[in-house]
Structures are given as C-alpha cells and as structure tokens.
N, CA, C, O and CB atoms as a CASP TS submission, in Angstrom:
PFRMAT TS
TARGET T0000
AUTHOR 0000-0000-0000
METHOD Language model
MODEL 1
PARENT N/A
ATOM      1  N   MET     1     108.564 137.452 107.382  1.00  0.00           N
ATOM      2  CA  MET     1     108.570 136.654 108.475  1.00  0.00           C
ATOM      3  C   MET     1     109.185 135.249 108.515  1.00  0.00           C
ATOM      4  O   MET     1     108.904 134.371 107.698  1.00  0.00           O
ATOM      5  CB  MET     1     107.364 136.568 108.793  1.00  0.00           C
ATOM      6  N   ASN     2     110.014 135.113 109.492  1.00  0.00           N
ATOM      7  CA  ASN     2     111.038 134.038 109.619  1.00  0.00           C
ATOM      8  C   ASN     2     109.844 132.671 110.290  1.00  0.00           C
ATOM      9  O   ASN     2     109.124 132.755 111.285  1.00  0.00           O
ATOM     10  CB  ASN     2     112.585 134.655 110.893  1.00  0.00           C
ATOM     11  N   ASN     3     109.971 131.677 109.478  1.00  0.00           N
ATOM     12  CA  ASN     3     108.836 130.540 109.987  1.00  0.00           C
ATOM     13  C   ASN     3     110.011 129.832 111.064  1.00  0.00           C
ATOM     14  O   ASN     3     109.645 129.341 112.132  1.00  0.00           O
ATOM     15  CB  ASN     3     108.058 129.216 108.447  1.00  0.00           C
ATOM     16  N   ASP     4     111.113 129.843 110.742  1.00  0.00           N
ATOM     17  CA  ASP     4     111.965 128.814 111.825  1.00  0.00           C
ATOM     18  C   ASP     4     111.195 128.900 113.161  1.00  0.00           C
ATOM     19  O   ASP     4     110.710 129.938 113.612  1.00  0.00           O
ATOM     20  CB  ASP     4     113.721 129.332 112.137  1.00  0.00           C
ATOM     21  N   HIS     5     111.134 127.504 113.820  1.00  0.00           N
ATOM     22  CA  HIS     5     110.566 127.742 115.189  1.00  0.00           C
ATOM     23  C   HIS     5     111.675 127.903 116.393  1.00  0.00           C
ATOM     24  O   HIS     5     112.815 127.459 116.259  1.00  0.00           O
ATOM     25  CB  HIS     5     109.604 126.506 115.524  1.00  0.00           C
ATOM     26  N   SER     6     111.344 128.413 117.290  1.00  0.00           N
ATOM     27  CA  SER     6     112.812 129.036 118.515  1.00  0.00           C
ATOM     28  C   SER     6     112.676 127.518 119.158  1.00  0.00           C
ATOM     29  O   SER     6     111.797 126.657 119.111  1.00  0.00           O
ATOM     30  CB  SER     6     112.401 130.857 120.112  1.00  0.00           C
ATOM     31  N   ALA     7     114.061 127.616 119.824  1.00  0.00           N
ATOM     32  CA  ALA     7     114.298 126.264 120.632  1.00  0.00           C
ATOM     33  C   ALA     7     113.372 126.180 121.600  1.00  0.00           C
ATOM     34  O   ALA     7     113.235 125.044 122.054  1.00  0.00           O
ATOM     35  CB  ALA     7     115.656 126.110 121.308  1.00  0.00           C
ATOM     36  N   ARG     8     112.394 127.385 122.264  1.00  0.00           N
ATOM     37  CA  ARG     8     111.623 127.139 123.396  1.00  0.00           C
ATOM     38  C   ARG     8     109.841 126.525 122.531  1.00  0.00           C
ATOM     39  O   ARG     8     108.935 125.984 123.165  1.00  0.00           O
ATOM     40  CB  ARG     8     111.619 128.894 124.486  1.00  0.00           C
ATOM     41  N   ASP     9     109.816 126.765 121.352  1.00  0.00           N
ATOM     42  CA  ASP     9     108.909 126.149 120.639  1.00  0.00           C
ATOM     43  C   ASP     9     108.960 124.309 120.492  1.00  0.00           C
ATOM     44  O   ASP     9     108.108 123.655 119.891  1.00  0.00           O
ATOM     45  CB  ASP     9     109.077 126.894 119.323  1.00  0.00           C
ATOM     46  N   ILE    10     109.718 123.949 120.935  1.00  0.00           N
ATOM     47  CA  ILE    10     109.867 122.193 121.064  1.00  0.00           C
ATOM     48  C   ILE    10     109.835 121.746 122.260  1.00  0.00           C
ATOM     49  O   ILE    10     110.872 121.804 122.922  1.00  0.00           O
ATOM     50  CB  ILE    10     111.160 121.545 120.562  1.00  0.00           C
ATOM     51  N   PRO    11     109.030 121.373 122.644  1.00  0.00           N
ATOM     52  CA  PRO    11     108.559 121.570 124.039  1.00  0.00           C
ATOM     53  C   PRO    11     109.480 119.643 124.682  1.00  0.00           C
ATOM     54  O   PRO    11     109.565 118.670 123.932  1.00  0.00           O
ATOM     55  CB  PRO    11     106.154 121.799 124.060  1.00  0.00           C
ATOM     56  N   SER    12     109.889 119.665 125.861  1.00  0.00           N
ATOM     57  CA  SER    12     110.580 118.540 126.278  1.00  0.00           C
ATOM     58  C   SER    12     109.793 117.820 126.320  1.00  0.00           C
ATOM     59  O   SER    12     108.697 117.996 126.853  1.00  0.00           O
ATOM     60  CB  SER    12     111.250 118.499 127.298  1.00  0.00           C
ATOM     61  N   PRO    13     110.273 116.577 125.616  1.00  0.00           N
ATOM     62  CA  PRO    13     109.149 114.942 125.697  1.00  0.00           C
ATOM     63  C   PRO    13     109.329 114.481 127.436  1.00  0.00           C
ATOM     64  O   PRO    13     108.985 113.316 127.632  1.00  0.00           O
ATOM     65  CB  PRO    13     110.049 113.114 124.329  1.00  0.00           C
ATOM     66  N   CYS    14     109.639 114.964 128.239  1.00  0.00           N
ATOM     67  CA  CYS    14     109.873 114.798 129.769  1.00  0.00           C
ATOM     68  C   CYS    14     108.245 114.574 130.215  1.00  0.00           C
ATOM     69  O   CYS    14     107.409 115.475 130.144  1.00  0.00           O
ATOM     70  CB  CYS    14     110.730 116.338 130.586  1.00  0.00           C
ATOM     71  N   VAL    15     107.905 112.910 130.784  1.00  0.00           N
ATOM     72  CA  VAL    15     106.573 112.956 131.159  1.00  0.00           C
ATOM     73  C   VAL    15     106.853 112.473 132.720  1.00  0.00           C
ATOM     74  O   VAL    15     106.415 111.412 133.166  1.00  0.00           O
ATOM     75  CB  VAL    15     105.519 111.970 130.160  1.00  0.00           C
ATOM     76  N   SER    16     107.438 113.164 133.280  1.00  0.00           N
ATOM     77  CA  SER    16     107.978 113.202 134.925  1.00  0.00           C
ATOM     78  C   SER    16     108.214 111.590 135.454  1.00  0.00           C
ATOM     79  O   SER    16     108.155 111.355 136.661  1.00  0.00           O
ATOM     80  CB  SER    16     106.599 114.036 136.085  1.00  0.00           C
ATOM     81  N   ILE    17     108.466 110.575 134.539  1.00  0.00           N
ATOM     82  CA  ILE    17     109.116 109.246 135.086  1.00  0.00           C
ATOM     83  C   ILE    17     110.883 109.215 134.541  1.00  0.00           C
ATOM     84  O   ILE    17     111.490 108.767 133.568  1.00  0.00           O
ATOM     85  CB  ILE    17     108.097 107.739 134.334  1.00  0.00           C
ATOM     86  N   CYS    18     111.246 109.993 135.842  1.00  0.00           N
ATOM     87  CA  CYS    18     112.583 109.552 134.917  1.00  0.00           C
ATOM     88  C   CYS    18     113.347 108.592 135.886  1.00  0.00           C
ATOM     89  O   CYS    18     113.529 108.674 137.100  1.00  0.00           O
ATOM     90  CB  CYS    18     113.697 110.988 134.419  1.00  0.00           C
ATOM     91  N   ALA    19     113.693 107.761 135.071  1.00  0.00           N
ATOM     92  CA  ALA    19     114.565 106.716 135.369  1.00  0.00           C
ATOM     93  C   ALA    19     115.040 105.853 134.257  1.00  0.00           C
ATOM     94  O   ALA    19     114.321 105.202 133.499  1.00  0.00           O
ATOM     95  CB  ALA    19     113.976 105.942 136.289  1.00  0.00           C
ATOM     96  N   LEU    20     116.788 105.950 134.246  1.00  0.00           N
ATOM     97  CA  LEU    20     117.489 105.382 132.982  1.00  0.00           C
ATOM     98  C   LEU    20     117.721 104.274 133.206  1.00  0.00           C
ATOM     99  O   LEU    20     118.016 103.816 134.310  1.00  0.00           O
ATOM    100  CB  LEU    20     118.651 105.921 132.519  1.00  0.00           C
ATOM    101  N   ASP    21     117.597 103.524 131.915  1.00  0.00           N
ATOM    102  CA  ASP    21     117.560 102.008 131.919  1.00  0.00           C
ATOM    103  C   ASP    21     119.246 101.678 132.094  1.00  0.00           C
ATOM    104  O   ASP    21     120.046 102.439 132.638  1.00  0.00           O
ATOM    105  CB  ASP    21     116.782 101.318 130.331  1.00  0.00           C
ATOM    106  N   ASP    22     119.555 100.383 131.505  1.00  0.00           N
ATOM    107  CA  ASP    22     120.920  99.806 131.914  1.00  0.00           C
ATOM    108  C   ASP    22     121.600 100.227 130.049  1.00  0.00           C
ATOM    109  O   ASP    22     122.818 100.184 129.872  1.00  0.00           O
ATOM    110  CB  ASP    22     120.801  97.607 132.592  1.00  0.00           C
ATOM    111  N   ASP    23     120.753 100.555 128.986  1.00  0.00           N
ATOM    112  CA  ASP    23     121.071 101.142 128.000  1.00  0.00           C
ATOM    113  C   ASP    23     121.680 103.013 128.222  1.00  0.00           C
ATOM    114  O   ASP    23     122.336 103.609 127.367  1.00  0.00           O
ATOM    115  CB  ASP    23     119.771 100.854 127.183  1.00  0.00           C
ATOM    116  N   ASP    24     121.290 103.537 129.407  1.00  0.00           N
ATOM    117  CA  ASP    24     121.273 104.954 129.705  1.00  0.00           C
ATOM    118  C   ASP    24     119.900 105.727 128.919  1.00  0.00           C
ATOM    119  O   ASP    24     119.929 106.941 128.719  1.00  0.00           O
ATOM    120  CB  ASP    24     122.789 105.586 129.173  1.00  0.00           C
ATOM    121  N   ILE    25     118.820 104.958 128.544  1.00  0.00           N
ATOM    122  CA  ILE    25     117.850 105.496 127.863  1.00  0.00           C
ATOM    123  C   ILE    25     116.750 105.787 129.238  1.00  0.00           C
ATOM    124  O   ILE    25     116.555 104.941 130.110  1.00  0.00           O
ATOM    125  CB  ILE    25     117.347 104.432 126.553  1.00  0.00           C
ATOM    126  N   CYS    26     116.305 106.725 129.223  1.00  0.00           N
ATOM    127  CA  CYS    26     115.210 107.277 130.394  1.00  0.00           C
ATOM    128  C   CYS    26     113.813 106.507 129.880  1.00  0.00           C
ATOM    129  O   CYS    26     113.331 106.786 128.782  1.00  0.00           O
ATOM    130  CB  CYS    26     114.983 109.287 130.396  1.00  0.00           C
ATOM    131  N   ILE    27     113.233 105.560 130.729  1.00  0.00           N
ATOM    132  CA  ILE    27     111.933 104.885 130.553  1.00  0.00           C
ATOM    133  C   ILE    27     110.639 105.666 130.238  1.00  0.00           C
ATOM    134  O   ILE    27     109.644 105.211 129.674  1.00  0.00           O
ATOM    135  CB  ILE    27     111.690 104.185 131.725  1.00  0.00           C
ATOM    136  N   GLY    28     110.805 106.790 130.650  1.00  0.00           N
ATOM    137  CA  GLY    28     109.542 107.691 130.520  1.00  0.00           C
ATOM    138  C   GLY    28     109.690 108.751 129.221  1.00  0.00           C
ATOM    139  O   GLY    28     108.704 108.948 128.511  1.00  0.00           O
ATOM    140  N   CYS    29     110.566 109.211 129.030  1.00  0.00           N
ATOM    141  CA  CYS    29     110.767 109.966 127.783  1.00  0.00           C
ATOM    142  C   CYS    29     111.545 109.249 126.500  1.00  0.00           C
ATOM    143  O   CYS    29     111.147 109.642 125.403  1.00  0.00           O
ATOM    144  CB  CYS    29     111.545 111.197 128.195  1.00  0.00           C
ATOM    145  N   HIS    30     112.204 108.627 126.493  1.00  0.00           N
ATOM    146  CA  HIS    30     113.076 107.583 125.865  1.00  0.00           C
ATOM    147  C   HIS    30     114.310 108.445 125.111  1.00  0.00           C
ATOM    148  O   HIS    30     114.807 107.952 124.098  1.00  0.00           O
ATOM    149  CB  HIS    30     112.130 106.593 124.728  1.00  0.00           C
ATOM    150  N   ARG    31     114.843 109.853 125.662  1.00  0.00           N
ATOM    151  CA  ARG    31     116.166 110.304 125.714  1.00  0.00           C
ATOM    152  C   ARG    31     117.065 109.645 126.664  1.00  0.00           C
ATOM    153  O   ARG    31     116.716 108.989 127.646  1.00  0.00           O
ATOM    154  CB  ARG    31     116.162 111.622 125.974  1.00  0.00           C
ATOM    155  N   SER    32     118.369 109.909 126.233  1.00  0.00           N
ATOM    156  CA  SER    32     119.470 109.059 126.772  1.00  0.00           C
ATOM    157  C   SER    32     119.910 110.532 127.897  1.00  0.00           C
ATOM    158  O   SER    32     119.741 111.739 127.730  1.00  0.00           O
ATOM    159  CB  SER    32     120.879 108.363 125.308  1.00  0.00           C
ATOM    160  N   GLY    33     120.373 109.935 128.760  1.00  0.00           N
ATOM    161  CA  GLY    33     120.998 110.752 130.037  1.00  0.00           C
ATOM    162  C   GLY    33     121.776 111.691 129.582  1.00  0.00           C
ATOM    163  O   GLY    33     121.769 112.692 130.298  1.00  0.00           O
ATOM    164  N   HIS    34     122.600 111.761 128.451  1.00  0.00           N
ATOM    165  CA  HIS    34     123.153 113.254 127.440  1.00  0.00           C
ATOM    166  C   HIS    34     122.265 113.992 126.624  1.00  0.00           C
ATOM    167  O   HIS    34     122.203 115.210 126.453  1.00  0.00           O
ATOM    168  CB  HIS    34     124.222 112.916 126.296  1.00  0.00           C
ATOM    169  N   GLU    35     121.577 113.065 126.139  1.00  0.00           N
ATOM    170  CA  GLU    35     119.896 114.004 125.650  1.00  0.00           C
ATOM    171  C   GLU    35     119.194 114.827 126.732  1.00  0.00           C
ATOM    172  O   GLU    35     118.941 116.026 126.609  1.00  0.00           O
ATOM    173  CB  GLU    35     118.494 112.831 125.209  1.00  0.00           C
ATOM    174  N   ILE    36     118.927 114.149 127.704  1.00  0.00           N
ATOM    175  CA  ILE    36     118.421 114.989 128.896  1.00  0.00           C
ATOM    176  C   ILE    36     119.197 115.880 129.485  1.00  0.00           C
ATOM    177  O   ILE    36     118.519 116.712 130.087  1.00  0.00           O
ATOM    178  CB  ILE    36     118.045 114.272 129.897  1.00  0.00           C
ATOM    179  N   SER    37     120.624 116.097 129.584  1.00  0.00           N
ATOM    180  CA  SER    37     121.269 116.883 130.401  1.00  0.00           C
ATOM    181  C   SER    37     121.607 118.027 129.305  1.00  0.00           C
ATOM    182  O   SER    37     121.754 119.174 129.728  1.00  0.00           O
ATOM    183  CB  SER    37     122.500 116.138 131.182  1.00  0.00           C
ATOM    184  N   GLN    38     121.743 117.761 127.848  1.00  0.00           N
ATOM    185  CA  GLN    38     122.240 118.834 126.603  1.00  0.00           C
ATOM    186  C   GLN    38     120.613 119.566 126.500  1.00  0.00           C
ATOM    187  O   GLN    38     120.601 120.666 125.948  1.00  0.00           O
ATOM    188  CB  GLN    38     122.934 117.838 124.723  1.00  0.00           C
ATOM    189  N   TRP    39     119.625 119.171 126.860  1.00  0.00           N
ATOM    190  CA  TRP    39     118.191 119.625 126.030  1.00  0.00           C
ATOM    191  C   TRP    39     118.138 121.076 126.072  1.00  0.00           C
ATOM    192  O   TRP    39     117.938 121.680 125.018  1.00  0.00           O
ATOM    193  CB  TRP    39     116.692 119.039 126.736  1.00  0.00           C
ATOM    194  N   GLY    40     118.298 121.721 127.185  1.00  0.00           N
ATOM    195  CA  GLY    40     118.536 123.363 127.428  1.00  0.00           C
ATOM    196  C   GLY    40     119.420 124.012 126.348  1.00  0.00           C
ATOM    197  O   GLY    40     119.218 125.120 125.850  1.00  0.00           O
ATOM    198  N   ASN    41     120.259 123.313 126.103  1.00  0.00           N
ATOM    199  CA  ASN    41     121.452 123.814 125.519  1.00  0.00           C
ATOM    200  C   ASN    41     121.478 123.937 123.734  1.00  0.00           C
ATOM    201  O   ASN    41     122.117 124.679 122.989  1.00  0.00           O
ATOM    202  CB  ASN    41     122.595 122.801 126.075  1.00  0.00           C
ATOM    203  N   MET    42     120.409 122.776 123.445  1.00  0.00           N
ATOM    204  CA  MET    42     120.371 122.688 121.797  1.00  0.00           C
ATOM    205  C   MET    42     119.554 123.383 121.204  1.00  0.00           C
ATOM    206  O   MET    42     118.526 123.908 121.630  1.00  0.00           O
ATOM    207  CB  MET    42     120.093 121.492 121.238  1.00  0.00           C
ATOM    208  N   SER    43     120.094 123.399 120.003  1.00  0.00           N
ATOM    209  CA  SER    43     119.302 124.397 118.890  1.00  0.00           C
ATOM    210  C   SER    43     117.955 123.624 118.351  1.00  0.00           C
ATOM    211  O   SER    43     118.049 122.406 118.198  1.00  0.00           O
ATOM    212  CB  SER    43     120.394 124.758 117.409  1.00  0.00           C
ATOM    213  N   PRO    44     117.051 124.093 118.138  1.00  0.00           N
ATOM    214  CA  PRO    44     115.898 123.682 117.351  1.00  0.00           C
ATOM    215  C   PRO    44     116.190 122.030 116.182  1.00  0.00           C
ATOM    216  O   PRO    44     115.624 120.937 116.197  1.00  0.00           O
ATOM    217  CB  PRO    44     115.562 125.262 116.356  1.00  0.00           C
ATOM    218  N   GLU    45     116.990 122.426 115.557  1.00  0.00           N
ATOM    219  CA  GLU    45     117.378 121.425 114.594  1.00  0.00           C
ATOM    220  C   GLU    45     118.189 119.904 115.512  1.00  0.00           C
ATOM    221  O   GLU    45     118.074 118.757 115.080  1.00  0.00           O
ATOM    222  CB  GLU    45     118.548 122.342 113.421  1.00  0.00           C
ATOM    223  N   GLN    46     118.760 120.166 116.451  1.00  0.00           N
ATOM    224  CA  GLN    46     119.316 119.391 117.246  1.00  0.00           C
ATOM    225  C   GLN    46     118.314 118.774 118.174  1.00  0.00           C
ATOM    226  O   GLN    46     118.565 117.644 118.594  1.00  0.00           O
ATOM    227  CB  GLN    46     120.307 120.050 117.848  1.00  0.00           C
ATOM    228  N   LYS    47     116.953 119.513 118.633  1.00  0.00           N
ATOM    229  CA  LYS    47     115.924 118.954 119.434  1.00  0.00           C
ATOM    230  C   LYS    47     115.228 118.213 118.366  1.00  0.00           C
ATOM    231  O   LYS    47     115.188 117.036 118.724  1.00  0.00           O
ATOM    232  CB  LYS    47     115.022 120.003 120.249  1.00  0.00           C
ATOM    233  N   ARG    48     114.720 118.350 117.337  1.00  0.00           N
ATOM    234  CA  ARG    48     113.892 117.833 116.083  1.00  0.00           C
ATOM    235  C   ARG    48     114.694 116.585 116.057  1.00  0.00           C
ATOM    236  O   ARG    48     114.045 115.554 116.234  1.00  0.00           O
ATOM    237  CB  ARG    48     113.892 118.812 114.541  1.00  0.00           C
ATOM    238  N   HIS    49     116.152 116.449 115.846  1.00  0.00           N
ATOM    239  CA  HIS    49     116.807 115.228 115.713  1.00  0.00           C
ATOM    240  C   HIS    49     116.341 114.062 117.330  1.00  0.00           C
ATOM    241  O   HIS    49     115.769 112.977 117.437  1.00  0.00           O
ATOM    242  CB  HIS    49     118.671 115.747 115.540  1.00  0.00           C
ATOM    243  N   VAL    50     116.800 114.780 118.066  1.00  0.00           N
ATOM    244  CA  VAL    50     116.253 113.989 119.582  1.00  0.00           C
ATOM    245  C   VAL    50     114.973 113.468 119.123  1.00  0.00           C
ATOM    246  O   VAL    50     114.829 112.246 119.131  1.00  0.00           O
ATOM    247  CB  VAL    50     115.963 115.101 121.116  1.00  0.00           C
ATOM    248  N   MET    51     114.021 114.216 118.724  1.00  0.00           N
ATOM    249  CA  MET    51     112.725 113.693 118.960  1.00  0.00           C
ATOM    250  C   MET    51     112.560 112.600 117.550  1.00  0.00           C
ATOM    251  O   MET    51     111.920 111.548 117.507  1.00  0.00           O
ATOM    252  CB  MET    51     111.497 115.076 119.081  1.00  0.00           C
ATOM    253  N   ASP    52     113.042 112.990 116.898  1.00  0.00           N
ATOM    254  CA  ASP    52     113.429 111.793 115.732  1.00  0.00           C
ATOM    255  C   ASP    52     113.869 110.526 116.417  1.00  0.00           C
ATOM    256  O   ASP    52     113.249 109.491 116.174  1.00  0.00           O
ATOM    257  CB  ASP    52     114.750 112.252 114.678  1.00  0.00           C
ATOM    258  N   LYS    53     114.994 110.517 117.340  1.00  0.00           N
ATOM    259  CA  LYS    53     115.439 109.348 117.751  1.00  0.00           C
ATOM    260  C   LYS    53     114.371 108.978 119.010  1.00  0.00           C
ATOM    261  O   LYS    53     114.085 107.823 119.324  1.00  0.00           O
ATOM    262  CB  LYS    53     117.037 109.466 118.128  1.00  0.00           C
ATOM    263  N   VAL    54     113.983 109.864 119.489  1.00  0.00           N
ATOM    264  CA  VAL    54     113.010 109.208 120.737  1.00  0.00           C
ATOM    265  C   VAL    54     111.787 108.700 119.990  1.00  0.00           C
ATOM    266  O   VAL    54     111.331 107.874 120.780  1.00  0.00           O
ATOM    267  CB  VAL    54     112.465 110.422 122.030  1.00  0.00           C
ATOM    268  N   ARG    55     110.993 108.715 118.929  1.00  0.00           N
ATOM    269  CA  ARG    55     110.024 108.340 118.340  1.00  0.00           C
ATOM    270  C   ARG    55     110.512 106.697 117.695  1.00  0.00           C
ATOM    271  O   ARG    55     109.829 105.681 117.568  1.00  0.00           O
ATOM    272  CB  ARG    55     109.632 109.548 117.320  1.00  0.00           C
ATOM    273  N   GLU    56     111.974 106.957 117.370  1.00  0.00           N
ATOM    274  CA  GLU    56     112.339 105.282 117.051  1.00  0.00           C
ATOM    275  C   GLU    56     112.265 104.321 118.462  1.00  0.00           C
ATOM    276  O   GLU    56     111.452 103.427 118.695  1.00  0.00           O
ATOM    277  CB  GLU    56     114.142 105.138 116.384  1.00  0.00           C
ATOM    278  N   ARG    57     113.393 104.805 119.330  1.00  0.00           N
ATOM    279  CA  ARG    57     112.978 104.263 120.446  1.00  0.00           C
ATOM    280  C   ARG    57     111.782 103.848 120.922  1.00  0.00           C
ATOM    281  O   ARG    57     111.689 102.655 121.213  1.00  0.00           O
ATOM    282  CB  ARG    57     113.269 104.843 121.101  1.00  0.00           C
ATOM    283  N   GLU    58     110.620 104.727 121.104  1.00  0.00           N
ATOM    284  CA  GLU    58     109.090 104.280 121.496  1.00  0.00           C
ATOM    285  C   GLU    58     108.606 103.409 120.768  1.00  0.00           C
ATOM    286  O   GLU    58     107.506 103.007 121.145  1.00  0.00           O
ATOM    287  CB  GLU    58     108.094 105.256 121.461  1.00  0.00           C
ATOM    288  N   THR    59     109.039 102.922 119.788  1.00  0.00           N
ATOM    289  CA  THR    59     108.508 102.213 118.419  1.00  0.00           C
ATOM    290  C   THR    59     109.094 100.819 119.048  1.00  0.00           C
ATOM    291  O   THR    59     108.265  99.920 119.183  1.00  0.00           O
ATOM    292  CB  THR    59     109.261 102.836 116.627  1.00  0.00           C
ATOM    293  N   GLY    60     110.469 100.549 119.454  1.00  0.00           N
ATOM    294  CA  GLY    60     111.161  99.557 119.801  1.00  0.00           C
ATOM    295  C   GLY    60     110.772  99.047 121.286  1.00  0.00           C
ATOM    296  O   GLY    60     110.874  97.858 121.590  1.00  0.00           O
ATOM    297  N   SER    61     110.276 100.125 122.267  1.00  0.00           N
ATOM    298  CA  SER    61     110.013  99.944 123.514  1.00  0.00           C
ATOM    299  C   SER    61     108.754  99.029 124.122  1.00  0.00           C
ATOM    300  O   SER    61     107.594  99.228 123.762  1.00  0.00           O
ATOM    301  CB  SER    61     109.943 101.157 123.887  1.00  0.00           C
ATOM    302  N   LEU    62     109.114  98.045 125.047  1.00  0.00           N
ATOM    303  CA  LEU    62     107.949  97.155 125.643  1.00  0.00           C
ATOM    304  C   LEU    62     107.405  97.944 126.583  1.00  0.00           C
ATOM    305  O   LEU    62     106.399  97.428 127.070  1.00  0.00           O
ATOM    306  CB  LEU    62     108.343  95.774 126.292  1.00  0.00           C
ATOM    307  N   ILE    63     107.721  99.156 127.094  1.00  0.00           N
ATOM    308  CA  ILE    63     106.769  99.755 127.815  1.00  0.00           C
ATOM    309  C   ILE    63     105.539 100.577 127.194  1.00  0.00           C
ATOM    310  O   ILE    63     104.707 101.097 127.937  1.00  0.00           O
ATOM    311  CB  ILE    63     107.455 100.512 128.586  1.00  0.00           C
TER
END
C-alpha cells in the first residue's frame, strides 16, 4: 500500500479572512496571492512546501 498522501489530504489553510497585505500575503492564511490561486492545482509536495512557508510567515506575523 502506498502511504503517500493525495492532494486532497492536505487541507487549505484558509480561515475565511481573505485580505492581501502590501506584500501580497493573506493576513488570514499567510499564503501569497499566487499560492492561493494555484492551491487546487498543486501536488501534495508543492502544498507541503507552501505550508512550510505559511508556518514561517505566521512566526513573523504581528497578527
């Protein structure tokens, strides 16, 4: 059995607070506008990479 997660196993970090800041980063989910628009087309590996960046951005966020 393959233990790889499918793309739908990685949920979107969206929290329904959709507003991009001056750096094109959503203040709700901490993804860039490009990452948000491409989420549905990303592979699981790409989504994991985005989630790593989201965690980094959350750490540096003042919100």
